[in-house]
C-alpha positions, 0 to 999 in steps of 0.5 A: 256569388253570381253577382260578384262574378258578373261584376268582375266580368264587367270590370274586365270588359271595361278595362279592355275598352280603355286599353284598346283605344289607348293602344289601337285607337280607331283608324283614320285616313293616312296622310299623303304619299311620301315618308320620313327618310331614315337611312336609305328608306322611306315609307309609302302610302300603303305602309311599305318601306322603300329601300335601295339595295347595293348589288355587286357581282364578282365574275371569272376572269382569264386566269382565274380558273374558277378557283376563287380568283373572281376579281372582275366586279360590277355593281348596281343599285336597285330599288324595292319595297318591303312590308314590315311586320310591324308598323305605325298606324294612324289612330285618333286626332289630337283633339279626339284623343284629348277629349277621350282622356278628359271624358267622364267615361275615361275617369269612371273606368280608371276608378273601376279598374285599380289594376290598370295605371291610367296615368302611365297609359296617358303618359305614352302620349307625350304632351297630348294636352298640347295637341288637344285642340288639333283636329288635323294632326294624328297619333300613330301607334305601333301595330304588329302582325300576329306572332309567329312563334316558330320564328324566334327572331320575329318574336324578339323584334315584335316584343321590342317594337310593342314597347314603343309609344305612340308618335305625334304627326302634325297635319301634312307631316310625314308618317313615321318610318317603321323599323324593318328587322334584319331577316325581313330586310335581307329577304326583300334585298335578295328578292330584288337581285337580278342575276345575269344569265350565264354565258360561256366561251369555248376553244377551239374556235374554227373559222367558217360555218362549222365551229367545232368537230366531232371527237374534239375536246372543247374547252369551256369556261364562264365568260366574264359577265357570268357571276361566280358570287353576288353580294347585296346590301340594304339599309332601312333606318338603323338596320342593315342586312348583307346577302352573300350568294355563291356558286360551285360552278357551271352545269352543261348539257347538249345532245350527242355530247360528253361533258366533264365540268368542275367549277367555272372552267379554265380559260384557254391560253396559248401554250396550255397543255391538252387535258389541263382543262377543268371543263370540257365537252366532246361531241359524238355526232354532227349537228346536221340531224338537229337542224344544223346547230346544237344547243348547249344549255348552261346553268349556274345555281347560287346558294345564299345566306345573310347577316344583319346588324340586329344579329339576325342571320340565316339561309335564303332560297337558292336561285338558278340561272340558265342560258344557251349557246348554239354551235354548228358541229361538223364531222371531218371526213378522211380518205385513206389510199394506198399507192403501189410503186 
């Protein structure tokens, strides 16, 4: 009984010795920098994928009132790198692979392990005999990071990727660009986005050194270059992902002030009635005791979500931006006098 167990254990070890070289052959130096272009992506020397992200910013315009009328749009392209959870790694040269398949060791292991279909294993290396004398070209085999069972999207992606066979790359050829799943692509795109700091305009605008007065209700609204929403789209091979970020409005704070603000404010225009602004600040003290000016802090927070062409979707970390505006707040003095006739 003991002899049988030892023999069976030896078979298991032998089978693993073959399966491992077939699926993950000894590592060899990678080729020169560069990568086969697939969509808007390419692979660099460390296995990362270079992608281009198209970003558009929708901002408040006069008359929008921060209520969905974001019609001013600007856009830009930014580049970033994403490291796929699965990629292709160089294994053995064509010559070494053919030498292994034709070796006595391989044939002995095939006879000793009837449960393993070695013909099927070698067939994964398509036309391997044709590359049997090539010592410069290499086979690239699929390899994935350990599975994260808490992420069903990655589990599905990993299972599909591991069914892919090795890819032959001739000497001087470009390594195969690994596919990037939608969730990973979206996270990389969102990380690459830069959102401009918010700025505001105010009314009344007084001439001279003093810009506003104590007790005056100041209308505040977002300037045109403050985004209300941001959209970023990236493509890597056959997969594309779109990130949409939105904000509910401005947050304002300043010393010696009373703030009432919803949304992105209402741009002031001549003839608008008092009290019709959705975002106001009223100062209760001059800025003299603050060194001559009051710093108004402006903030905007964005919540983000994504959808991808491979069916992935979800939320992304929120992002907050901030800026500041300096105001000189004055205090008007009045003199009451009575005149006797």
